[in-house]
Residue, then its C-alpha position, 0 to 999 in steps of 0.5 A: m297332102g290331101s288325106k282322108k279321115i278314116n272313121s269306123v264307117r269308112t273302115a267298115q267300107i274298106l273291109y267290105h270292099e276288100e273281102g265282102i260281108l263275110r269279112f266281119w265274121k272273120g275268126a268268129n268260129v274260133a271265138a265260139s269254139g273257145c266260148i263253149p269250154a271256157h264257159a263250162c269250165q267257169f260255171t263248173v268251178y263256180e258251183y263246185l267252189k260254192e259247195f266246197t266252201q259252203f257258200r250260201n247267200e244269206g250272208f256276205n263273206v268277202y274272202s269266199t266271194m273273192m276266192i270263187g270269183a277269182a278262181s272261176t274267172f281264172a278257169h275261164d280265161i285259161f280257154q278264152a285268152p288263147a282262143d282270142v289270140v287266134k281270133q285276133r291273128m286271123 
């Protein structure tokens, strides 16, 4: 059975022939609409927690750094994860 190897270039050709150049941007609007609130929330939580914990860059406090990083990442992912699921299903 003569099967053709599928690589990234061949996959791109198949997608282009099926739906045209816009196929490569399918779902980008959902990702962009998820990125704006996700990043806004991440940086808001990050800056708020830096002030709340009185974190200054003069020293290194492991626990404050971990807490600020984890909380701001969690705040980001609350918005971004659902947007990624919708984008992938498109």
